[in-house]
C-alpha beads as a LAMMPS data file, in Angstrom:
LAMMPS data file: protein, C-alpha beads

458 atoms
457 bonds

1 atom types
1 bond types

-500.0 500.0 xlo xhi
-500.0 500.0 ylo yhi
-500.0 500.0 zlo zhi

Masses

1 110.0

Atoms # bond

1 1 1 -234.746 -335.024 354.717
2 1 1 -234.921 -338.369 356.485
3 1 1 -237.005 -336.909 359.273
4 1 1 -239.189 -334.909 356.908
5 1 1 -240.050 -337.395 354.175
6 1 1 -241.877 -340.013 356.343
7 1 1 -244.090 -337.286 357.721
8 1 1 -244.900 -335.986 354.247
9 1 1 -244.700 -339.262 352.343
10 1 1 -248.449 -340.111 352.364
11 1 1 -249.294 -336.727 350.867
12 1 1 -246.494 -336.978 348.317
13 1 1 -247.792 -340.366 347.190
14 1 1 -251.334 -339.004 346.952
15 1 1 -250.172 -335.960 344.987
16 1 1 -248.083 -338.203 342.739
17 1 1 -251.145 -340.220 341.799
18 1 1 -253.157 -337.051 341.234
19 1 1 -250.449 -335.477 339.072
20 1 1 -250.041 -338.713 337.099
21 1 1 -253.768 -338.756 336.345
22 1 1 -253.609 -335.073 335.397
23 1 1 -250.522 -335.500 333.202
24 1 1 -251.830 -338.536 331.363
25 1 1 -255.426 -337.287 331.078
26 1 1 -256.946 -339.888 333.351
27 1 1 -254.176 -342.416 332.784
28 1 1 -255.226 -343.066 329.186
29 1 1 -252.671 -340.893 327.372
30 1 1 -249.181 -341.944 328.430
31 1 1 -247.257 -342.196 325.182
32 1 1 -248.405 -339.076 323.335
33 1 1 -246.611 -337.133 320.630
34 1 1 -246.532 -333.653 322.163
35 1 1 -245.859 -330.562 320.052
36 1 1 -242.231 -330.802 318.883
37 1 1 -241.511 -333.286 321.677
38 1 1 -239.851 -335.544 319.094
39 1 1 -237.140 -332.923 318.608
40 1 1 -235.470 -334.183 321.773
41 1 1 -235.426 -337.719 320.333
42 1 1 -233.945 -336.381 317.115
43 1 1 -231.308 -334.433 319.051
44 1 1 -230.456 -337.586 321.011
45 1 1 -229.952 -339.545 317.779
46 1 1 -227.648 -336.869 316.404
47 1 1 -225.662 -336.801 319.651
48 1 1 -225.057 -340.526 319.205
49 1 1 -223.899 -339.852 315.635
50 1 1 -221.419 -337.272 316.888
51 1 1 -223.075 -334.059 315.671
52 1 1 -225.379 -331.379 317.103
53 1 1 -227.910 -331.130 314.283
54 1 1 -231.591 -331.967 314.531
55 1 1 -234.008 -333.178 311.868
56 1 1 -235.883 -330.284 310.259
57 1 1 -239.270 -331.986 310.470
58 1 1 -238.741 -332.663 314.193
59 1 1 -237.984 -329.057 315.188
60 1 1 -240.129 -327.396 312.498
61 1 1 -240.987 -323.740 313.304
62 1 1 -238.534 -323.529 316.220
63 1 1 -235.472 -324.271 314.116
64 1 1 -232.234 -322.337 314.011
65 1 1 -230.542 -322.453 310.614
66 1 1 -226.746 -322.159 310.953
67 1 1 -224.789 -322.525 307.714
68 1 1 -227.540 -324.713 306.254
69 1 1 -227.549 -326.920 309.360
70 1 1 -230.726 -327.237 311.430
71 1 1 -230.167 -326.653 315.150
72 1 1 -232.337 -326.335 318.247
73 1 1 -231.803 -323.910 321.125
74 1 1 -233.525 -325.888 323.898
75 1 1 -231.495 -327.374 326.747
76 1 1 -230.017 -330.816 326.026
77 1 1 -231.047 -332.634 329.220
78 1 1 -234.395 -333.989 327.882
79 1 1 -232.486 -335.203 324.801
80 1 1 -229.856 -336.931 326.945
81 1 1 -232.672 -338.540 328.920
82 1 1 -234.128 -339.923 325.682
83 1 1 -230.992 -341.977 324.965
84 1 1 -231.546 -344.682 327.631
85 1 1 -235.343 -344.450 327.291
86 1 1 -235.310 -345.145 323.552
87 1 1 -232.722 -347.873 324.044
88 1 1 -234.939 -349.606 326.612
89 1 1 -238.226 -349.111 324.716
90 1 1 -237.803 -348.080 321.053
91 1 1 -241.589 -347.967 320.512
92 1 1 -241.754 -344.899 322.737
93 1 1 -239.657 -342.837 320.320
94 1 1 -241.031 -339.305 320.085
95 1 1 -243.616 -339.933 322.809
96 1 1 -241.678 -339.683 326.079
97 1 1 -242.675 -336.155 327.060
98 1 1 -245.347 -337.040 329.620
99 1 1 -243.292 -339.673 331.396
100 1 1 -240.333 -337.299 331.404
101 1 1 -242.387 -334.416 332.803
102 1 1 -243.977 -336.575 335.481
103 1 1 -240.544 -337.764 336.654
104 1 1 -239.451 -334.117 336.872
105 1 1 -242.538 -333.342 338.964
106 1 1 -241.590 -336.127 341.391
107 1 1 -238.080 -334.697 341.751
108 1 1 -239.572 -331.267 342.434
109 1 1 -242.066 -332.619 344.985
110 1 1 -239.423 -334.486 346.974
111 1 1 -237.060 -331.505 346.813
112 1 1 -239.727 -329.136 348.155
113 1 1 -240.656 -331.659 350.847
114 1 1 -237.023 -331.867 351.868
115 1 1 -236.654 -328.083 351.987
116 1 1 -239.822 -327.616 354.009
117 1 1 -239.029 -330.484 356.364
118 1 1 -235.528 -329.126 356.996
119 1 1 -236.848 -325.630 357.678
120 1 1 -239.670 -326.680 359.986
121 1 1 -237.336 -328.561 362.336
122 1 1 -236.268 -325.225 363.827
123 1 1 -239.740 -323.651 363.853
124 1 1 -241.606 -322.845 367.097
125 1 1 -244.628 -324.915 366.027
126 1 1 -245.702 -328.142 367.672
127 1 1 -245.090 -331.436 365.896
128 1 1 -248.703 -331.518 364.739
129 1 1 -248.526 -327.893 363.594
130 1 1 -245.388 -328.590 361.580
131 1 1 -247.043 -331.539 359.903
132 1 1 -250.163 -329.569 358.991
133 1 1 -248.263 -326.554 357.685
134 1 1 -245.677 -328.650 355.870
135 1 1 -248.292 -330.759 354.112
136 1 1 -250.251 -327.636 353.191
137 1 1 -247.167 -326.039 351.622
138 1 1 -246.322 -329.189 349.644
139 1 1 -249.911 -329.353 348.376
140 1 1 -249.748 -325.654 347.567
141 1 1 -246.614 -326.159 345.499
142 1 1 -248.155 -329.086 343.591
143 1 1 -251.463 -327.374 342.803
144 1 1 -250.834 -323.675 343.412
145 1 1 -247.799 -323.141 341.175
146 1 1 -246.848 -323.423 337.455
147 1 1 -246.295 -327.160 337.994
148 1 1 -249.861 -327.856 336.837
149 1 1 -249.422 -325.856 333.642
150 1 1 -246.113 -327.522 332.819
151 1 1 -247.599 -330.990 333.348
152 1 1 -250.756 -330.142 331.433
153 1 1 -248.819 -329.159 328.333
154 1 1 -245.512 -330.993 327.982
155 1 1 -244.600 -329.619 324.590
156 1 1 -240.960 -328.905 323.778
157 1 1 -241.285 -325.550 325.553
158 1 1 -242.453 -326.829 328.925
159 1 1 -240.516 -330.073 329.282
160 1 1 -237.148 -328.339 329.601
161 1 1 -238.606 -325.804 332.041
162 1 1 -240.102 -328.394 334.379
163 1 1 -236.777 -330.230 334.517
164 1 1 -234.938 -326.957 335.136
165 1 1 -237.327 -326.133 337.980
166 1 1 -237.037 -329.623 339.487
167 1 1 -233.239 -329.779 339.400
168 1 1 -232.871 -326.231 340.733
169 1 1 -235.106 -326.991 343.730
170 1 1 -233.147 -330.187 344.355
171 1 1 -229.873 -328.225 344.159
172 1 1 -231.321 -325.698 346.592
173 1 1 -232.153 -328.538 348.996
174 1 1 -228.581 -329.836 348.891
175 1 1 -227.323 -326.278 349.364
176 1 1 -229.143 -326.088 352.703
177 1 1 -228.054 -329.620 353.614
178 1 1 -224.396 -328.783 352.990
179 1 1 -224.627 -326.047 355.622
180 1 1 -225.886 -328.483 358.252
181 1 1 -223.677 -331.547 357.766
182 1 1 -220.036 -332.579 357.930
183 1 1 -217.896 -335.602 357.173
184 1 1 -219.258 -338.114 354.676
185 1 1 -222.712 -336.485 354.795
186 1 1 -221.184 -333.207 353.612
187 1 1 -219.474 -334.945 350.703
188 1 1 -222.780 -336.523 349.671
189 1 1 -224.559 -333.168 349.946
190 1 1 -221.946 -331.428 347.785
191 1 1 -222.107 -334.259 345.276
192 1 1 -225.910 -333.986 345.198
193 1 1 -225.713 -330.223 344.782
194 1 1 -223.301 -330.516 341.878
195 1 1 -225.303 -333.192 340.057
196 1 1 -228.586 -331.301 340.461
197 1 1 -227.026 -327.967 339.483
198 1 1 -225.610 -329.686 336.383
199 1 1 -229.071 -331.003 335.535
200 1 1 -230.568 -327.534 335.970
201 1 1 -227.941 -325.957 333.703
202 1 1 -228.443 -328.541 330.963
203 1 1 -232.231 -328.279 331.205
204 1 1 -232.536 -324.493 331.011
205 1 1 -229.626 -322.154 331.541
206 1 1 -231.576 -319.595 333.601
207 1 1 -232.088 -322.260 336.269
208 1 1 -228.438 -323.310 336.226
209 1 1 -226.636 -319.959 336.343
210 1 1 -227.546 -319.173 339.999
211 1 1 -225.906 -322.397 341.154
212 1 1 -222.769 -321.699 339.140
213 1 1 -222.566 -318.523 341.217
214 1 1 -223.345 -320.371 344.462
215 1 1 -220.756 -323.141 343.954
216 1 1 -217.659 -320.980 344.745
217 1 1 -219.360 -319.758 347.919
218 1 1 -219.935 -323.352 348.985
219 1 1 -216.271 -324.053 348.275
220 1 1 -215.255 -321.329 350.717
221 1 1 -217.271 -323.076 353.427
222 1 1 -215.472 -326.403 352.907
223 1 1 -213.173 -327.165 355.831
224 1 1 -209.766 -328.824 355.820
225 1 1 -211.117 -332.303 356.532
226 1 1 -211.393 -334.208 353.225
227 1 1 -211.078 -330.850 351.462
228 1 1 -209.883 -332.238 348.117
229 1 1 -212.606 -334.901 348.078
230 1 1 -215.295 -332.352 348.884
231 1 1 -214.065 -329.893 346.275
232 1 1 -214.044 -332.622 343.640
233 1 1 -217.592 -333.594 344.628
234 1 1 -218.629 -329.950 344.380
235 1 1 -217.031 -329.015 341.070
236 1 1 -216.611 -332.190 339.029
237 1 1 -220.204 -332.829 337.810
238 1 1 -221.067 -329.129 337.564
239 1 1 -217.781 -328.320 335.840
240 1 1 -218.319 -331.130 333.324
241 1 1 -221.855 -329.876 332.630
242 1 1 -220.618 -326.309 332.199
243 1 1 -217.895 -327.437 329.803
244 1 1 -220.432 -329.463 327.819
245 1 1 -222.845 -326.498 327.732
246 1 1 -220.149 -324.129 326.473
247 1 1 -218.990 -326.631 323.863
248 1 1 -222.553 -327.332 322.730
249 1 1 -223.328 -323.618 322.421
250 1 1 -220.272 -323.074 320.266
251 1 1 -220.947 -326.174 318.177
252 1 1 -224.525 -325.101 317.581
253 1 1 -224.224 -321.344 317.082
254 1 1 -220.544 -320.395 317.093
255 1 1 -220.842 -318.589 320.428
256 1 1 -219.870 -319.637 323.941
257 1 1 -222.737 -317.759 325.596
258 1 1 -225.715 -319.697 324.255
259 1 1 -228.407 -319.106 321.659
260 1 1 -228.083 -316.569 318.860
261 1 1 -231.504 -315.444 317.604
262 1 1 -230.009 -314.194 314.358
263 1 1 -230.416 -317.786 313.127
264 1 1 -234.037 -318.156 314.229
265 1 1 -236.542 -319.044 311.482
266 1 1 -239.204 -316.865 313.157
267 1 1 -238.542 -313.412 311.652
268 1 1 -240.626 -311.557 314.259
269 1 1 -238.532 -312.727 317.198
270 1 1 -235.200 -312.709 315.363
271 1 1 -235.601 -309.133 314.104
272 1 1 -236.827 -307.910 317.483
273 1 1 -233.972 -309.614 319.347
274 1 1 -231.453 -308.183 316.917
275 1 1 -232.852 -304.659 317.301
276 1 1 -233.766 -304.489 320.999
277 1 1 -231.892 -307.401 322.568
278 1 1 -233.062 -310.577 324.286
279 1 1 -232.631 -309.119 327.768
280 1 1 -233.075 -305.509 328.808
281 1 1 -233.423 -303.941 332.285
282 1 1 -235.976 -301.518 330.799
283 1 1 -238.491 -304.382 330.732
284 1 1 -238.250 -305.220 334.432
285 1 1 -240.961 -302.890 335.799
286 1 1 -243.367 -303.716 332.952
287 1 1 -242.839 -307.480 333.296
288 1 1 -243.236 -307.299 337.062
289 1 1 -246.498 -305.386 336.621
290 1 1 -247.792 -308.182 334.367
291 1 1 -246.649 -311.210 336.352
292 1 1 -247.776 -309.686 339.673
293 1 1 -250.873 -307.758 338.623
294 1 1 -254.148 -307.621 340.548
295 1 1 -256.061 -308.758 337.457
296 1 1 -258.542 -311.533 338.302
297 1 1 -259.686 -314.134 335.765
298 1 1 -263.232 -313.599 334.600
299 1 1 -265.995 -315.860 335.900
300 1 1 -268.400 -317.954 333.831
301 1 1 -271.270 -320.326 334.570
302 1 1 -270.043 -323.446 332.835
303 1 1 -267.020 -325.500 333.870
304 1 1 -264.222 -324.486 334.438
305 1 1 -266.101 -321.535 335.969
306 1 1 -263.263 -319.148 335.139
307 1 1 -262.010 -317.969 331.772
308 1 1 -258.427 -316.985 330.988
309 1 1 -256.693 -316.023 327.767
310 1 1 -253.939 -313.852 326.391
311 1 1 -254.345 -310.155 327.009
312 1 1 -253.157 -307.086 325.150
313 1 1 -249.820 -305.817 326.432
314 1 1 -248.459 -303.809 323.547
315 1 1 -245.031 -302.263 324.177
316 1 1 -243.386 -302.460 320.732
317 1 1 -239.859 -301.617 321.904
318 1 1 -239.984 -303.879 324.955
319 1 1 -241.715 -307.145 323.998
320 1 1 -241.765 -308.942 320.672
321 1 1 -245.450 -309.887 320.967
322 1 1 -248.279 -307.409 321.338
323 1 1 -250.047 -309.655 323.836
324 1 1 -249.025 -311.528 326.966
325 1 1 -249.494 -315.220 327.781
326 1 1 -249.476 -314.518 331.511
327 1 1 -253.035 -315.735 331.936
328 1 1 -253.102 -315.470 335.748
329 1 1 -251.071 -313.322 338.115
330 1 1 -248.863 -314.904 340.756
331 1 1 -250.831 -312.886 343.294
332 1 1 -253.733 -315.271 342.606
333 1 1 -252.093 -318.496 341.424
334 1 1 -249.523 -318.545 344.247
335 1 1 -250.721 -315.933 346.716
336 1 1 -249.605 -318.173 349.598
337 1 1 -246.038 -318.276 348.326
338 1 1 -245.907 -314.555 347.590
339 1 1 -247.078 -313.840 351.156
340 1 1 -244.596 -316.313 352.638
341 1 1 -241.879 -314.920 350.379
342 1 1 -242.436 -311.396 351.656
343 1 1 -242.364 -312.647 355.234
344 1 1 -239.171 -314.540 354.425
345 1 1 -237.510 -311.401 353.071
346 1 1 -238.378 -309.558 356.288
347 1 1 -236.915 -312.397 358.380
348 1 1 -233.837 -312.589 356.153
349 1 1 -233.081 -308.881 356.567
350 1 1 -233.583 -309.065 360.341
351 1 1 -231.318 -312.074 360.830
352 1 1 -227.549 -312.079 360.962
353 1 1 -226.898 -313.788 357.638
354 1 1 -223.482 -315.087 356.549
355 1 1 -221.798 -314.636 353.176
356 1 1 -223.235 -317.866 351.783
357 1 1 -226.789 -316.851 352.703
358 1 1 -226.423 -313.498 350.994
359 1 1 -224.777 -315.161 348.019
360 1 1 -227.644 -317.646 347.577
361 1 1 -230.182 -314.832 347.783
362 1 1 -228.262 -312.659 345.302
363 1 1 -227.848 -315.515 342.813
364 1 1 -231.573 -316.313 342.858
365 1 1 -232.421 -312.610 342.519
366 1 1 -230.282 -312.582 339.357
367 1 1 -232.462 -315.355 337.924
368 1 1 -235.609 -313.489 338.984
369 1 1 -234.500 -310.276 337.254
370 1 1 -233.286 -312.182 334.210
371 1 1 -236.789 -313.428 333.444
372 1 1 -238.284 -310.002 334.123
373 1 1 -235.917 -308.542 331.531
374 1 1 -236.742 -311.188 328.880
375 1 1 -238.404 -310.104 325.639
376 1 1 -241.413 -312.464 325.829
377 1 1 -244.096 -312.749 328.525
378 1 1 -245.562 -316.202 329.223
379 1 1 -246.986 -318.103 332.178
380 1 1 -244.414 -320.889 331.837
381 1 1 -241.571 -318.421 332.414
382 1 1 -243.003 -317.662 335.861
383 1 1 -241.450 -320.965 336.950
384 1 1 -238.125 -319.111 337.099
385 1 1 -239.445 -317.037 340.003
386 1 1 -240.062 -320.052 342.210
387 1 1 -236.515 -320.933 343.348
388 1 1 -236.282 -317.483 344.977
389 1 1 -239.815 -317.697 346.374
390 1 1 -239.158 -321.179 347.782
391 1 1 -235.878 -319.944 349.274
392 1 1 -237.742 -317.127 351.039
393 1 1 -240.395 -319.616 352.202
394 1 1 -237.678 -321.800 353.737
395 1 1 -236.131 -318.795 355.480
396 1 1 -239.532 -317.875 356.926
397 1 1 -240.441 -321.400 358.058
398 1 1 -237.069 -321.859 359.724
399 1 1 -236.788 -318.394 361.247
400 1 1 -238.093 -319.504 364.631
401 1 1 -239.893 -316.207 365.092
402 1 1 -243.328 -315.599 366.541
403 1 1 -244.592 -314.413 363.135
404 1 1 -245.048 -318.029 362.051
405 1 1 -247.399 -318.731 364.960
406 1 1 -250.030 -316.236 363.833
407 1 1 -249.390 -316.298 360.088
408 1 1 -249.606 -320.069 359.533
409 1 1 -253.408 -319.873 359.392
410 1 1 -253.152 -317.113 356.785
411 1 1 -250.753 -319.229 354.715
412 1 1 -253.045 -322.283 354.845
413 1 1 -256.039 -320.131 353.853
414 1 1 -254.102 -318.599 350.958
415 1 1 -253.009 -322.068 349.859
416 1 1 -256.650 -323.134 349.593
417 1 1 -257.452 -320.000 347.580
418 1 1 -254.440 -320.442 345.290
419 1 1 -255.156 -324.116 344.642
420 1 1 -258.742 -323.406 343.570
421 1 1 -257.962 -320.406 341.369
422 1 1 -254.790 -321.818 339.825
423 1 1 -256.344 -325.214 339.085
424 1 1 -259.440 -323.784 337.428
425 1 1 -257.475 -321.166 335.503
426 1 1 -254.933 -323.695 334.271
427 1 1 -257.576 -326.121 333.022
428 1 1 -259.352 -323.207 331.332
429 1 1 -256.109 -322.261 329.578
430 1 1 -255.374 -325.812 328.480
431 1 1 -258.881 -326.374 327.106
432 1 1 -259.645 -323.015 325.515
433 1 1 -256.467 -321.057 324.833
434 1 1 -253.291 -323.160 324.739
435 1 1 -252.399 -323.837 321.111
436 1 1 -249.914 -326.604 321.977
437 1 1 -252.298 -329.033 323.686
438 1 1 -252.811 -332.180 321.533
439 1 1 -256.290 -332.476 320.032
440 1 1 -257.035 -335.775 321.773
441 1 1 -256.113 -334.276 325.137
442 1 1 -258.300 -331.238 324.571
443 1 1 -261.184 -333.479 323.525
444 1 1 -260.786 -335.570 326.689
445 1 1 -260.882 -332.439 328.845
446 1 1 -263.987 -331.148 327.075
447 1 1 -265.719 -334.480 327.584
448 1 1 -264.797 -334.476 331.278
449 1 1 -266.087 -330.925 331.699
450 1 1 -269.289 -331.710 329.832
451 1 1 -268.714 -328.903 327.381
452 1 1 -270.541 -330.566 324.487
453 1 1 -273.571 -331.579 326.504
454 1 1 -273.703 -328.130 328.026
455 1 1 -273.675 -326.459 324.631
456 1 1 -276.426 -328.743 323.337
457 1 1 -278.517 -328.052 326.460
458 1 1 -277.964 -324.356 326.093

Bonds

1 1 1 2
2 1 2 3
3 1 3 4
4 1 4 5
5 1 5 6
6 1 6 7
7 1 7 8
8 1 8 9
9 1 9 10
10 1 10 11
11 1 11 12
12 1 12 13
13 1 13 14
14 1 14 15
15 1 15 16
16 1 16 17
17 1 17 18
18 1 18 19
19 1 19 20
20 1 20 21
21 1 21 22
22 1 22 23
23 1 23 24
24 1 24 25
25 1 25 26
26 1 26 27
27 1 27 28
28 1 28 29
29 1 29 30
30 1 30 31
31 1 31 32
32 1 32 33
33 1 33 34
34 1 34 35
35 1 35 36
36 1 36 37
37 1 37 38
38 1 38 39
39 1 39 40
40 1 40 41
41 1 41 42
42 1 42 43
43 1 43 44
44 1 44 45
45 1 45 46
46 1 46 47
47 1 47 48
48 1 48 49
49 1 49 50
50 1 50 51
51 1 51 52
52 1 52 53
53 1 53 54
54 1 54 55
55 1 55 56
56 1 56 57
57 1 57 58
58 1 58 59
59 1 59 60
60 1 60 61
61 1 61 62
62 1 62 63
63 1 63 64
64 1 64 65
65 1 65 66
66 1 66 67
67 1 67 68
68 1 68 69
69 1 69 70
70 1 70 71
71 1 71 72
72 1 72 73
73 1 73 74
74 1 74 75
75 1 75 76
76 1 76 77
77 1 77 78
78 1 78 79
79 1 79 80
80 1 80 81
81 1 81 82
82 1 82 83
83 1 83 84
84 1 84 85
85 1 85 86
86 1 86 87
87 1 87 88
88 1 88 89
89 1 89 90
90 1 90 91
91 1 91 92
92 1 92 93
93 1 93 94
94 1 94 95
95 1 95 96
96 1 96 97
97 1 97 98
98 1 98 99
99 1 99 100
100 1 100 101
101 1 101 102
102 1 102 103
103 1 103 104
104 1 104 105
105 1 105 106
106 1 106 107
107 1 107 108
108 1 108 109
109 1 109 110
110 1 110 111
111 1 111 112
112 1 112 113
113 1 113 114
114 1 114 115
115 1 115 116
116 1 116 117
117 1 117 118
118 1 118 119
119 1 119 120
120 1 120 121
121 1 121 122
122 1 122 123
123 1 123 124
124 1 124 125
125 1 125 126
126 1 126 127
127 1 127 128
128 1 128 129
129 1 129 130
130 1 130 131
131 1 131 132
132 1 132 133
133 1 133 134
134 1 134 135
135 1 135 136
136 1 136 137
137 1 137 138
138 1 138 139
139 1 139 140
140 1 140 141
141 1 141 142
142 1 142 143
143 1 143 144
144 1 144 145
145 1 145 146
146 1 146 147
147 1 147 148
148 1 148 149
149 1 149 150
150 1 150 151
151 1 151 152
152 1 152 153
153 1 153 154
154 1 154 155
155 1 155 156
156 1 156 157
157 1 157 158
158 1 158 159
159 1 159 160
160 1 160 161
161 1 161 162
162 1 162 163
163 1 163 164
164 1 164 165
165 1 165 166
166 1 166 167
167 1 167 168
168 1 168 169
169 1 169 170
170 1 170 171
171 1 171 172
172 1 172 173
173 1 173 174
174 1 174 175
175 1 175 176
176 1 176 177
177 1 177 178
178 1 178 179
179 1 179 180
180 1 180 181
181 1 181 182
182 1 182 183
183 1 183 184
184 1 184 185
185 1 185 186
186 1 186 187
187 1 187 188
188 1 188 189
189 1 189 190
190 1 190 191
191 1 191 192
192 1 192 193
193 1 193 194
194 1 194 195
195 1 195 196
196 1 196 197
197 1 197 198
198 1 198 199
199 1 199 200
200 1 200 201
201 1 201 202
202 1 202 203
203 1 203 204
204 1 204 205
205 1 205 206
206 1 206 207
207 1 207 208
208 1 208 209
209 1 209 210
210 1 210 211
211 1 211 212
212 1 212 213
213 1 213 214
214 1 214 215
215 1 215 216
216 1 216 217
217 1 217 218
218 1 218 219
219 1 219 220
220 1 220 221
221 1 221 222
222 1 222 223
223 1 223 224
224 1 224 225
225 1 225 226
226 1 226 227
227 1 227 228
228 1 228 229
229 1 229 230
230 1 230 231
231 1 231 232
232 1 232 233
233 1 233 234
234 1 234 235
235 1 235 236
236 1 236 237
237 1 237 238
238 1 238 239
239 1 239 240
240 1 240 241
241 1 241 242
242 1 242 243
243 1 243 244
244 1 244 245
245 1 245 246
246 1 246 247
247 1 247 248
248 1 248 249
249 1 249 250
250 1 250 251
251 1 251 252
252 1 252 253
253 1 253 254
254 1 254 255
255 1 255 256
256 1 256 257
257 1 257 258
258 1 258 259
259 1 259 260
260 1 260 261
261 1 261 262
262 1 262 263
263 1 263 264
264 1 264 265
265 1 265 266
266 1 266 267
267 1 267 268
268 1 268 269
269 1 269 270
270 1 270 271
271 1 271 272
272 1 272 273
273 1 273 274
274 1 274 275
275 1 275 276
276 1 276 277
277 1 277 278
278 1 278 279
279 1 279 280
280 1 280 281
281 1 281 282
282 1 282 283
283 1 283 284
284 1 284 285
285 1 285 286
286 1 286 287
287 1 287 288
288 1 288 289
289 1 289 290
290 1 290 291
291 1 291 292
292 1 292 293
293 1 293 294
294 1 294 295
295 1 295 296
296 1 296 297
297 1 297 298
298 1 298 299
299 1 299 300
300 1 300 301
301 1 301 302
302 1 302 303
303 1 303 304
304 1 304 305
305 1 305 306
306 1 306 307
307 1 307 308
308 1 308 309
309 1 309 310
310 1 310 311
311 1 311 312
312 1 312 313
313 1 313 314
314 1 314 315
315 1 315 316
316 1 316 317
317 1 317 318
318 1 318 319
319 1 319 320
320 1 320 321
321 1 321 322
322 1 322 323
323 1 323 324
324 1 324 325
325 1 325 326
326 1 326 327
327 1 327 328
328 1 328 329
329 1 329 330
330 1 330 331
331 1 331 332
332 1 332 333
333 1 333 334
334 1 334 335
335 1 335 336
336 1 336 337
337 1 337 338
338 1 338 339
339 1 339 340
340 1 340 341
341 1 341 342
342 1 342 343
343 1 343 344
344 1 344 345
345 1 345 346
346 1 346 347
347 1 347 348
348 1 348 349
349 1 349 350
350 1 350 351
351 1 351 352
352 1 352 353
353 1 353 354
354 1 354 355
355 1 355 356
356 1 356 357
357 1 357 358
358 1 358 359
359 1 359 360
360 1 360 361
361 1 361 362
362 1 362 363
363 1 363 364
364 1 364 365
365 1 365 366
366 1 366 367
367 1 367 368
368 1 368 369
369 1 369 370
370 1 370 371
371 1 371 372
372 1 372 373
373 1 373 374
374 1 374 375
375 1 375 376
376 1 376 377
377 1 377 378
378 1 378 379
379 1 379 380
380 1 380 381
381 1 381 382
382 1 382 383
383 1 383 384
384 1 384 385
385 1 385 386
386 1 386 387
387 1 387 388
388 1 388 389
389 1 389 390
390 1 390 391
391 1 391 392
392 1 392 393
393 1 393 394
394 1 394 395
395 1 395 396
396 1 396 397
397 1 397 398
398 1 398 399
399 1 399 400
400 1 400 401
401 1 401 402
402 1 402 403
403 1 403 404
404 1 404 405
405 1 405 406
406 1 406 407
407 1 407 408
408 1 408 409
409 1 409 410
410 1 410 411
411 1 411 412
412 1 412 413
413 1 413 414
414 1 414 415
415 1 415 416
416 1 416 417
417 1 417 418
418 1 418 419
419 1 419 420
420 1 420 421
421 1 421 422
422 1 422 423
423 1 423 424
424 1 424 425
425 1 425 426
426 1 426 427
427 1 427 428
428 1 428 429
429 1 429 430
430 1 430 431
431 1 431 432
432 1 432 433
433 1 433 434
434 1 434 435
435 1 435 436
436 1 436 437
437 1 437 438
438 1 438 439
439 1 439 440
440 1 440 441
441 1 441 442
442 1 442 443
443 1 443 444
444 1 444 445
445 1 445 446
446 1 446 447
447 1 447 448
448 1 448 449
449 1 449 450
450 1 450 451
451 1 451 452
452 1 452 453
453 1 453 454
454 1 454 455
455 1 455 456
456 1 456 457
457 1 457 458
């Protein structure tokens, strides 16, 4: 990453400023009470008291009631993060979501930059070509992925997801680094992998499980030199996080496997989950058809120039809701990454891949299929597809084949298309359809877009 970051650093800094302005609505809304964001602060306070409860008013309609105790099912990492933040600045209590989400975005940006920089070192492109393509891909990830949606609405739902995405991409970076280093550098890479995988697991379990599966494969690759030290670096943080996750699941719901929807206060979801299950392979083709459909957002004359909303997707025995919150297909929001992912799969199959490579791919496919088999459809869940797509992108960029020479112009063109469509569609969703956007944020967006003046003129 040392060779890649200086080349990409100016763009990362520029994107960081842009994402900060986007996250804080022009820099004016930093400490904002997001929807149920205070539940993480409440969970942090209860952790310090030695219990796993959460205040009923903090978790509200997302509560789990277990033997008259109020619990939350969201990953604990954002709550653990609140402990030092509230200690350092108590006035920010309940209002840390935007700072937290922005920090996660920075982790994700640097992780993607590291992955792309590492891959491009072995590409057949010139130095200038690598820089152009690498910067384009980093910009595409920042603006042509679910990152914008997650930063635009950092409610309790999206904050854990953006941290899960960020830590999983960072763990993926250290996975690649561990294959290319030895000695002290290998120990640091394994330590980084384990810490990031632990963060992913404690943010959102679907992001952490693939790296629990990858860790034993990395252990097999560890040589005899400093073997005990490297194995401790690999398993100690991740093992501690896994033990804490298992304990927390049992303490919350009396099960070692995670959430139990039988305790959910929402009767629609709890009854559906009890009858049809949270995950089912029967949903995979239907979910794939929704997340990767050819459906284009409709056009309109006023800003944001596109209109997106929920759409009817009524399969009563498959999904608990009769409509889907997948407001834009990945074929439009991230067409560049889908194309590069397909090319990466072709290169992966052609190459002579070792056990670790196949294991990484299989683990990320498990995550991909897990979300496709979930009982709710929403744009934020598409973030779980991106570790696999980024992995395939890295394989393609580092393949060294001639395909990259002619396809790089296609990728850059698709990035431009994805950035425009995804940005406009996301703002449209945040302003017109997302029920969890704070009123002051929505009002600021409407003022920026000139919605009121337009309606008066009309």
